[in-house]
C-alpha positions as CSV (number, residue, x, y, z in Angstrom):
1,M,5.5,4.2,36.1
2,S,2.6,5.7,34.1
3,H,3.1,7.1,30.7
4,K,3.1,10.9,30.3
5,I,0.9,12.3,27.6
6,L,0.8,15.8,26.2
7,V,-2.6,17.0,24.8
8,V,-2.4,20.1,22.6
9,E,-6.0,21.1,22.0
10,D,-7.7,24.5,22.2
11,E,-11.4,23.3,22.3
12,P,-12.2,23.3,26.0
13,T,-14.9,20.5,25.9
14,L,-12.7,18.2,23.9
15,S,-9.5,18.9,26.0
16,R,-11.4,18.2,29.2
17,L,-12.9,15.0,27.8
18,L,-9.4,13.8,26.6
19,S,-7.7,14.7,29.9
20,Y,-10.3,13.0,32.1
21,N,-10.5,9.8,30.2
22,L,-6.8,9.4,29.6
23,S,-6.3,10.1,33.3
24,Q,-8.9,7.4,34.2
25,E,-6.7,5.0,32.2
26,G,-3.8,5.7,34.4
27,Y,-1.9,8.1,32.2
28,E,-0.3,11.3,33.5
29,V,-1.8,14.1,31.3
30,N,-0.8,17.7,30.6
31,V,-3.0,19.9,28.4
32,V,-1.8,22.9,26.4
33,E,-4.1,25.2,24.5
34,N,-2.0,26.6,21.6
35,G,0.7,25.5,19.2
36,A,3.6,27.7,20.4
37,D,3.2,26.5,24.0
38,G,2.6,23.0,22.9
39,L,5.9,23.0,20.9
40,Q,7.8,24.3,23.9
41,E,6.3,21.8,26.3
42,A,7.0,18.9,23.9
43,V,10.6,20.0,23.6
44,D,11.2,20.5,27.3
45,G,9.0,17.8,28.8
46,D,9.6,14.1,29.0
47,Y,6.5,12.7,27.3
48,Q,5.9,9.3,25.8
49,L,3.0,10.5,23.5
50,I,1.6,13.7,22.1
51,V,-2.1,14.1,21.0
52,L,-2.0,17.1,18.7
53,D,-4.9,18.9,17.1
54,I,-4.2,20.3,13.6
55,M,-6.5,23.4,14.0
56,L,-4.7,25.5,16.7
57,P,-4.5,29.3,17.2
58,G,-1.3,30.9,16.0
59,M,1.0,28.0,15.1
60,N,-1.1,25.1,13.7
61,G,-0.5,21.5,14.5
62,L,1.4,20.7,11.2
63,E,3.8,23.5,12.0
64,V,4.3,22.2,15.5
65,L,4.9,18.6,14.2
66,T,7.4,19.9,11.6
67,K,9.4,21.8,14.1
68,L,9.4,18.9,16.5
69,R,10.9,16.6,14.0
70,Q,13.4,19.3,12.9
71,K,14.5,19.5,16.5
72,Q,15.0,15.7,16.5
73,V,12.1,15.2,19.0
74,R,10.9,11.7,18.2
75,T,8.0,11.5,20.7
76,P,5.2,9.7,18.9
77,V,2.3,11.9,17.8
78,I,-1.4,11.2,17.2
79,I,-2.9,14.1,15.2
80,L,-6.6,15.1,15.5
81,T,-8.1,16.4,12.2
82,A,-11.5,17.4,10.9
83,R,-13.7,15.1,8.9
84,N,-12.9,14.9,5.2
85,A,-9.6,16.7,5.7
86,E,-7.7,14.1,3.8
87,D,-4.9,16.5,2.9
88,E,-4.2,17.2,6.6
89,V,-3.9,13.5,7.3
90,V,-1.5,13.0,4.4
91,Q,0.6,16.0,5.4
92,G,0.6,14.9,9.0
93,L,1.9,11.4,8.2
94,K,4.5,12.8,5.8
95,H,5.8,15.1,8.6
96,G,6.2,12.3,11.1
97,A,2.8,11.7,12.7
98,D,2.4,8.1,14.0
99,D,-1.4,7.9,13.7
100,Y,-4.4,10.1,13.3
101,M,-8.0,10.5,14.5
102,T,-10.8,12.1,12.5
103,K,-13.3,14.2,14.4
104,P,-15.9,13.3,15.6
105,F,-14.4,10.2,17.3
106,G,-15.3,8.0,20.2
107,V,-13.1,8.2,23.3
108,A,-12.9,4.4,23.4
109,E,-11.4,4.4,19.9
110,L,-8.9,7.0,20.9
111,L,-7.8,5.1,24.0
112,A,-7.3,2.0,21.9
113,R,-5.1,3.9,19.4
114,V,-3.1,5.5,22.2
115,A,-2.4,2.1,23.7
116,A,-1.5,0.7,20.3
117,V,1.0,3.6,19.5
118,L,2.6,3.2,22.9
119,R,3.0,-0.5,22.4
120,R,4.6,0.0,19.0
121,T,7.0,2.7,20.1
122,Q,7.9,1.4,23.6
123,G,7.6,-2.4,23.1
124,E,11.0,-3.1,21.6
125,S,13.0,-1.4,24.4
126,Q,10.9,-3.0,27.1
127,T,11.3,-6.5,25.7
128,D,15.0,-6.2,25.9
129,H,15.0,-6.5,29.7
130,Q,11.6,-8.0,30.7
131,P,9.4,-10.9,29.4
132,E,6.5,-10.1,27.2
133,S,3.4,-9.3,29.3
134,E,0.4,-11.6,29.1
135,E,-2.5,-10.6,26.8
136,K,-5.2,-8.6,28.5
137,V,-8.5,-10.4,28.9
138,I,-11.7,-9.8,30.9
139,E,-13.4,-13.0,32.1
140,L,-17.1,-13.1,33.0
141,G,-18.1,-16.7,33.4
142,E,-18.0,-18.2,29.9
143,L,-17.6,-14.8,28.4
144,S,-14.1,-13.6,27.5
145,I,-13.4,-10.1,26.3
146,Y,-10.0,-9.1,24.6
147,P,-9.8,-5.3,24.6
148,E,-6.7,-5.1,22.5
149,K,-8.1,-7.4,19.8
150,Y,-11.7,-6.2,19.8
151,E,-12.7,-9.9,20.2
152,V,-15.4,-11.5,22.3
153,V,-15.5,-15.3,23.0
154,L,-18.6,-16.9,24.4
155,H,-18.6,-20.6,25.4
156,G,-15.4,-21.1,23.3
157,E,-16.8,-19.5,20.2
158,S,-16.0,-16.1,18.8
159,I,-18.9,-13.7,18.7
160,P,-18.9,-11.3,15.8
161,L,-19.5,-7.8,17.1
162,R,-19.3,-4.6,15.2
163,P,-16.6,-2.2,16.5
164,K,-19.1,0.1,18.1
165,E,-21.0,-2.8,19.7
166,F,-17.7,-4.0,21.2
167,E,-16.9,-0.5,22.6
168,V,-20.4,-0.2,24.1
169,L,-19.9,-3.6,25.8
170,L,-16.4,-2.8,27.0
171,Y,-17.5,0.5,28.5
172,L,-20.4,-1.2,30.4
173,V,-18.2,-4.2,31.5
174,Q,-15.7,-1.8,33.0
175,R,-18.4,-0.2,35.1
176,P,-20.5,-3.2,36.5
177,G,-23.5,-2.2,38.5
178,V,-23.2,1.5,37.5
179,V,-25.9,3.3,35.6
180,V,-24.4,4.7,32.4
181,T,-26.4,7.4,30.6
182,R,-27.0,7.4,26.9
183,D,-25.1,10.6,26.7
184,D,-22.1,9.0,28.4
185,L,-22.2,6.1,25.9
186,M,-22.6,8.5,23.0
187,N,-19.7,10.6,24.1
188,M,-17.4,7.7,24.8
189,V,-18.1,5.6,21.8
190,W,-19.3,8.0,19.0
191,G,-17.7,11.2,20.1
192,F,-18.9,14.3,21.9
193,D,-19.9,16.1,18.7
194,Y,-21.6,13.1,17.0
195,I,-24.7,14.4,15.2
196,G,-26.7,11.2,15.4
197,G,-29.4,10.7,18.1
198,Q,-29.6,8.5,21.2
199,R,-31.5,6.0,19.2
200,T,-28.1,4.8,17.9
201,V,-27.2,3.7,21.4
202,D,-30.4,1.8,21.9
203,V,-30.0,0.0,18.6
204,H,-26.5,-1.1,19.5
205,V,-27.5,-2.3,23.0
206,S,-30.4,-4.2,21.6
207,S,-28.1,-5.9,19.1
208,L,-25.6,-6.7,21.9
209,R,-28.3,-8.4,24.0
210,K,-29.3,-10.7,21.1
211,K,-25.7,-11.7,20.5
212,L,-25.0,-12.4,24.2
213,E,-28.3,-14.0,25.1
214,M,-26.6,-17.4,25.6
215,N,-24.6,-15.8,28.5
216,Q,-27.5,-14.2,30.5
217,E,-26.9,-16.5,33.4
218,T,-23.6,-14.5,33.9
219,V,-24.3,-11.0,32.7
220,Q,-27.2,-9.0,31.5
221,I,-27.7,-5.4,30.4
222,D,-30.6,-3.7,32.2
223,S,-32.5,-0.7,30.8
224,I,-32.9,2.1,33.3
225,R,-36.0,3.9,32.0
226,G,-35.3,7.5,30.9
227,V,-31.6,7.3,31.9
228,G,-29.6,4.6,30.2
229,Y,-28.2,1.2,30.9
230,K,-26.5,-0.9,33.6
231,L,-24.5,-4.1,33.3
232,V,-25.4,-6.6,36.0
233,I,-22.9,-9.4,36.8
234,K,-24.6,-12.5,38.3
235,K,-23.3,-15.3,40.4
236,S,-25.1,-18.7,40.6
237,G,-28.0,-17.3,38.6
238,R,-28.6,-14.4,40.9
239,P,-27.6,-10.7,40.5
240,A,-24.3,-10.0,42.3
């Protein structure tokens, strides 16, 4: 059974982005646009996680979080806060938040944090009645990718990737043969409101190619002129 996630976010672009990508990961998602409705939904609904923006119309996120904990609702909460809003983060954690994300953020990072919070909060009860699940790994020839550990192993040796390089690689690997635009990568890895240019994506892809050049007989990252990139998986030295 998939986990149910409540997203309380009033910015339409961000709420659609969160809803779409969480749904793509197999989560059942419900979006609410203001604090009062979010509080009521969190109390009445059977959710395994709440993604809660701090800046909401009417009742803000901190008020929602405080009232939830006062009502003994222990659903884990990830708060979304603005850059440099350290006080909001401190107050959120003091009031019972389980984690936080600072805007702008990459969707890949959020998905990793969602999975981590769910593992922490659901793991103990699950291990009481079922064996521990095997560690997730993506195998491409001699290339092994461990999404939960942000680790890449090539020919038995660990490849040091920066976090954003890893997230770019993971996004491409999960869409083999599909042309991914620079805008898609920018939104997924750096966040939809990242103020940097697309040159950032090109630099990270270039660095990835250099670090993975020993594995080009298995995978390669093709440039699609004027659009973006495509990961090609090969077999026996030929494109699949």
